[in-house]
C-alpha positions in Angstrom: -5.9 -38.3 -57.2 -9.2 -37.3 -57.0 -10.3 -36.0 -60.6 -14.0 -34.9 -61.2 -15.8 -32.4 -63.9 -18.9 -30.2 -63.1 -20.5 -27.2 -64.9 -20.4 -24.8 -61.7 -17.8 -25.3 -59.1 -18.6 -23.0 -55.9 -16.0 -22.9 -53.5 -17.6 -22.2 -50.0 -20.3 -24.3 -48.5 -21.4 -21.2 -46.1 -24.8 -19.6 -45.9 -23.9 -18.0 -49.4 -22.2 -20.4 -51.3 -25.3 -23.3 -50.5 -27.7 -20.2 -51.3 -26.1 -19.9 -54.9 -26.1 -23.5 -55.3 -29.7 -24.3 -54.4 -30.5 -21.5 -56.7 -28.5 -23.1 -59.7 -29.7 -26.4 -59.3 -33.3 -25.0 -59.4 -32.2 -24.1 -62.9 -31.1 -27.4 -63.7 -27.3 -26.8 -63.4 -25.0 -29.6 -62.3 -23.1 -27.9 -59.4 -19.9 -29.0 -57.1 -18.9 -27.5 -53.9 -16.0 -27.6 -52.6 -15.9 -26.6 -48.6 -12.5 -26.2 -46.7 -13.2 -28.2 -43.4 -14.4 -27.5 -40.2 -11.1 -25.5 -39.3 -12.1 -22.7 -41.5 -12.9 -19.2 -40.2 -16.7 -19.9 -40.4 -18.9 -17.0 -40.3 -22.4 -19.1 -41.0 -21.5 -20.9 -37.8 -21.6 -17.3 -36.1 -24.4 -15.5 -37.7 -27.0 -13.7 -35.3 -29.8 -14.6 -38.0 -31.7 -11.1 -38.8 -33.1 -10.7 -42.2 -32.2 -6.6 -41.0 -33.0 -3.6 -43.7 -32.8 -0.5 -41.1 -29.8 1.4 -41.0 -28.2 -0.4 -43.9 -27.1 1.3 -47.0 -25.7 4.8 -45.6 -23.0 5.2 -48.0 -24.6 3.0 -50.8 -28.4 3.4 -52.0 -27.9 0.5 -53.6 -27.3 -1.8 -50.8 -30.1 -0.2 -49.0 -32.5 -1.3 -52.2 -30.6 -5.1 -52.1 -31.2 -5.3 -48.3 -35.4 -4.6 -49.2 -35.4 -6.8 -51.9 -34.1 -9.6 -49.9 -36.5 -8.9 -47.1 -39.3 -9.0 -49.4 -38.3 -12.2 -51.4 -37.7 -13.9 -48.1 -41.1 -15.3 -47.1 -40.6 -17.1 -50.6 -37.4 -18.9 -49.5 -38.6 -19.9 -46.3 -41.8 -21.2 -48.1 -40.1 -23.2 -50.8 -37.3 -24.5 -48.6 -40.3 -26.2 -45.9 -42.1 -27.2 -49.3 -38.5 -29.1 -50.8 -37.6 -30.4 -47.2 -40.2 -30.2 -44.4 -38.1 -28.1 -42.5 -39.4 -24.7 -41.0 -36.9 -22.3 -40.9 -39.0 -20.1 -38.5 -38.3 -17.2 -40.5 -41.0 -14.1 -38.9 -41.4 -10.3 -39.8 -42.6 -8.9 -37.3 -40.4 -6.0 -38.0 -37.4 -5.0 -35.4 -36.3 -2.4 -33.3 -33.3 -1.0 -32.5 -33.1 0.5 -28.7 -30.9 3.6 -27.5 -30.0 3.5 -23.7 -29.8 7.1 -23.6 -31.0 10.4 -25.3 -27.5 10.9 -27.1 -27.7 7.6 -28.8 -31.1 8.0 -30.0 -30.7 11.6 -31.4 -27.5 9.5 -33.2 -29.8 6.8 -34.7 -32.2 9.5 -36.0 -29.3 11.1 -37.6 -28.1 8.3 -39.2 -31.4 7.1 -40.5 -32.3 10.5 -42.0 -28.8 11.0 -43.7 -29.6 7.4 -44.9 -33.0 8.4 -46.3 -31.7 11.9 -48.1 -28.8 10.1 -50.1 -29.2 10.4 -53.7 -31.2 7.6 -55.4 -32.4 6.3 -52.1 -35.8 4.4 -52.2 -37.1 5.5 -49.2 -38.8 2.6 -47.0 -41.2 2.9 -43.8 -39.6 3.5 -40.2 -41.1 5.3 -36.9 -39.0 7.2 -34.2 -40.5 5.5 -31.0 -40.0 7.6 -27.3 -39.5 5.3 -24.3 -43.8 5.1 -24.1 -44.0 3.9 -27.5 -41.4 1.2 -27.0 -42.9 0.3 -24.4 -46.1 -0.6 -25.8 -44.4 -2.7 -28.2 -41.8 -4.3 -25.8 -43.4 -4.0 -21.9 -40.6 -5.3 -20.6 -38.0 -3.0 -21.5 -35.8 -1.2 -18.7 -36.3 2.8 -17.4 -32.7 3.3 -18.9 -34.3 2.8 -22.2 -34.9 5.9 -24.1 -36.8 5.4 -27.3 -36.1 3.1 -30.5 -36.4 3.1 -34.5 -38.8 0.4 -35.7 -38.9 -0.8 -38.8 -41.8 -2.9 -40.3 -39.3 -4.8 -42.9 -36.9 -6.4 -40.4 -37.5 -10.2 -38.9 -35.2 -13.2 -38.2 -35.2 -16.6 -39.1 -33.4 -20.0 -37.3 -30.4 -20.2 -39.6 -28.9 -23.1 -38.4 -32.4 -24.6 -39.4 -31.8 -22.7 -42.9 -28.6 -23.8 -42.8 -29.7 -27.7 -42.6 -32.6 -26.8 -44.8 -30.4 -25.6 -47.7 -27.8 -28.3 -47.5 -30.6 -30.9 -47.5 -32.4 -29.0 -50.3 -29.2 -29.0 -52.3 -28.2 -32.6 -52.0 -31.9 -33.6 -53.1 -31.4 -31.8 -56.3 -28.1 -33.6 -57.1 -25.4 -30.8 -56.1 -21.9 -32.1 -55.4 -20.9 -30.9 -51.4 -17.7 -32.1 -51.1 -16.0 -30.9 -47.7 -12.4 -30.8 -46.6 -11.5 -29.7 -50.4 -9.3 -26.4 -49.6 -8.6 -24.8 -52.5 -4.9 -24.2 -53.6 -4.7 -22.8 -57.1 -7.6 -22.0 -60.0 -6.5 -21.9 -63.6 -7.8 -21.1 -66.8 -7.4 -24.1 -69.6 -9.3 -23.5 -73.3 -12.6 -22.0 -71.6 -12.8 -23.7 -68.6 -11.4 -23.8 -65.1 -9.1 -26.4 -63.5 -9.5 -25.9 -59.5 -6.6 -27.8 -57.7 -5.9 -28.6 -53.7 -4.5 -31.6 -52.3 -7.4 -33.9 -52.8 -7.0 -33.4 -56.7 -9.0 -31.4 -59.0 -12.1 -30.2 -60.2 -12.9 -29.2 -64.1 -15.4 -26.8 -64.4 -17.1 -24.9 -66.6 -17.7 -21.7 -64.7 -16.3 -21.3 -60.9 -18.1 -19.4 -58.0 -16.0 -17.6 -55.5 -18.1 -17.5 -52.2 -15.4 -18.6 -49.5 -15.8 -15.4 -47.4 -13.0 -14.2 -45.7 -10.8 -16.5 -48.1 -11.9 -15.0 -51.0 -8.9 -12.2 -50.4 -6.5 -14.8 -51.7 -8.5 -16.4 -54.3 -9.6 -14.0 -56.1 -6.3 -12.6 -57.9 -6.3 -15.9 -59.3 -9.2 -15.4 -61.7 -8.8 -11.5 -62.2 -10.8 -10.5 -59.2 -10.0 -8.5 -56.0 -12.0 -9.1 -52.9 -10.6 -6.8 -50.0 -12.1 -8.1 -47.8 -10.7 -8.7 -43.9 -12.4 -10.5 -40.1 -14.5 -8.6 -38.0 -15.1 -10.6 -34.7 -18.2 -10.8 -33.3 -19.3 -12.5 -30.3 -22.7 -14.0 -28.7 -23.7 -14.9 -25.6 -26.8 -17.6 -25.3 -29.2 -17.9 -22.5 -31.3 -20.9 -21.4 -34.8 -20.9 -22.8 -37.6 -18.7 -21.3 -41.1 -17.4 -21.5 -41.8 -15.7 -24.7 -41.3 -11.9 -24.1 -39.7 -10.4 -27.0 -41.8 -10.4 -29.7 -39.7 -8.3 -32.1 -35.9 -8.8 -32.9 -33.8 -5.9 -31.9 -30.2 -5.5 -33.9 -28.7 -6.7 -30.7 -31.2 -8.8 -28.9 -33.2 -11.6 -30.2 -35.1 -14.1 -28.6 -35.1 -17.3 -30.8 -38.2 -19.5 -31.8 -37.3 -22.4 -29.2 -37.3 -19.5 -26.5 -33.4 -18.7 -25.8 -32.1 -15.3 -26.2 -29.7 -14.3 -28.3 -27.1 -11.1 -27.3 -24.7 -10.1 -29.9 -23.3 -6.3 -29.3 -19.5 -6.8 -31.0 -17.7 -5.2 -33.5 -14.0 -5.9 -33.0 -11.0 -5.5 -35.4 -8.9 -8.3 -34.2 -7.6 -10.0 -37.2 -7.9 -13.5 -37.4 -8.2 -14.2 -33.6 -12.0 -15.1 -32.7 -12.2 -16.2 -29.2 -14.6 -15.0 -27.2 -13.4 -12.8 -24.2 -15.1 -12.0 -20.5 -14.6 -8.4 -20.8 -16.5 -7.6 -24.2 -18.6 -9.9 -23.4 -19.6 -8.6 -20.0 -20.4 -5.2 -21.8 -22.8 -6.7 -23.9 -24.8 -8.6 -21.3 -24.5 -5.2 -19.2 -26.4 -3.2 -22.1 -28.3 -6.2 -22.5 -30.1 -6.4 -19.0 -30.6 -2.5 -19.2 -32.5 -3.2 -21.9 -34.4 -6.0 -20.3 -33.5 -6.4 -16.0 -35.6 -9.5 -16.5 -32.2 -11.1 -18.3 -30.3 -10.9 -15.1 -32.0 -13.4 -13.7 -31.1 -16.3 -17.1 -28.3 -18.3 -17.2 -25.6 -18.2 -19.7 -25.5 -21.6 -21.7 -23.1 -20.8 -24.1 -20.7 -18.0 -25.8 -19.0 -17.6 -29.1 -17.5 -15.3 -31.3 -17.0 -15.7 -35.3 -15.3 -13.4 -37.9 -17.6 -11.3 -39.9 -16.4 -10.9 -43.9 -16.1 -7.1 -44.1 -15.1 -4.9 -47.3 -13.0 -2.2 -47.2 -16.7 -0.3 -46.9 -19.0 -3.0 -45.3 -20.9 -3.5 -48.7 -21.0 -6.2 -50.7 -19.2 -7.7 -53.3 -20.7 -9.0 -56.4 -18.5 -9.2 -59.5 -17.6 -11.3 -62.6 -14.1 -11.3 -64.0 -13.4 -10.1 -67.5 -9.9 -12.1 -67.7 -11.2 -15.3 -66.7 -14.7 -15.3 -68.4 -16.9 -17.6 -66.4 -15.3 -16.6 -63.0 -17.8 -15.1 -59.9 -17.1 -13.6 -56.7 -19.6 -13.1 -54.2 -19.4 -11.8 -50.3 -21.0 -9.9 -48.2 -21.5 -10.1 -44.3 -25.2 -10.3 -44.2 -25.6 -13.9 -45.5 -29.0 -14.5 -44.0 -30.5 -11.5 -45.1 -29.2 -11.8 -48.9 -30.2 -15.5 -48.6 -33.2 -14.9 -50.8 -31.2 -12.9 -53.3 -28.3 -15.1 -53.5 -31.1 -17.9 -54.4 -33.5 -15.8 -56.9 -31.1 -13.1 -58.1 -27.2 -13.9 -58.4 -28.1 -17.6 -59.1 -29.9 -17.1 -62.4 -27.7 -14.4 -63.2 -24.4 -16.9 -63.3 -26.3 -19.6 -64.6 -26.8 -16.7 -67.9 -23.3 -15.9 -67.5 -23.4 -12.5 -66.8 -24.6 -10.1 -63.8 -27.2 -7.7 -64.3 -26.4 -4.0 -64.7 -28.2 -3.4 -61.5 -25.5 -5.1 -59.7 -22.2 -2.7 -61.1 -22.2 -0.8 -57.9 -21.4 -3.8 -55.8 -18.3 -4.5 -57.8 -15.1 -4.4 -56.5 -14.5 -1.8 -59.4 -15.5 1.0 -56.9 -12.9 0.3 -54.8 -10.2 1.7 -57.6 -12.0 5.1 -58.5 -8.9 7.3 -58.1 -9.2 10.0 -55.3 -10.1 14.0 -56.4 -6.5 16.1 -56.0 
């Protein structure tokens, strides 16, 4: 049986775990990642690769500010990863749009943005409401069904496959021990440290970070934490490469740096079912073609589905254990957008042994507030 020791054990090797591991390694921490294996429900393999701000935070102003912070820090993350690995993750921040296919849809989006920005403690960020003509100036290929859009200059996107490769190459170069095929069954506190065990053996660690996506729901109670997360299916269509026509990412359509077009417009409560389905992809394709009629002439090269990690209110959970000091939890459905924060903010706080006060709104304790009678 394998027996190892480390300073920080991170359970989960996806974008959240890898971003935190890289941030910790930059600070000189000795880190080991325990990753389950390719049969795990990996959210990272199915992400849409947006660095997105607009529309985030209705119901929690702190999340809007957290997303803006991440967007502003992303250029630094991309630059640092390129310096360390030579990999250009193709980060771009030209601004992004949310297109509406009817006047009613446009009005609902406008109302949502007004409600978001009118929240107490909300720090406003810039956005612009565009009609069809204004949208067409930015996106000449839109179809006649597009009623308008909302543009936010803080939105952008990356090549998420290159990001994942860059993070893992960077953590390897900094001495992070990546251990695949090591599912975790138990976590025990012994003498002020943690013993993390599975069929492969045990890892002794001074601190433990739960970054296992939907797996955090089971793992969190082992260290006195709570992670009320569920899977939410999302489906994606990828077309063949096309000449550049989409210079701004949309929340549901984006052209990658390599030329292919990604289409994703699915939020499905199907439990742990992650099979791509024709009715859903057909609906997604129809909306995309109404937005950009030229897409009808492109071949689909692949489709897939994956499971988002969704909390009860849809916002991230960052927590530290009071009963098991040194245990931390990080879970969200925006592993790409928030990667810079995880590396530059969360990791240093874990290294210091405590999360900052401005992360209190993200604690799972928010779910324990008694309802008024």
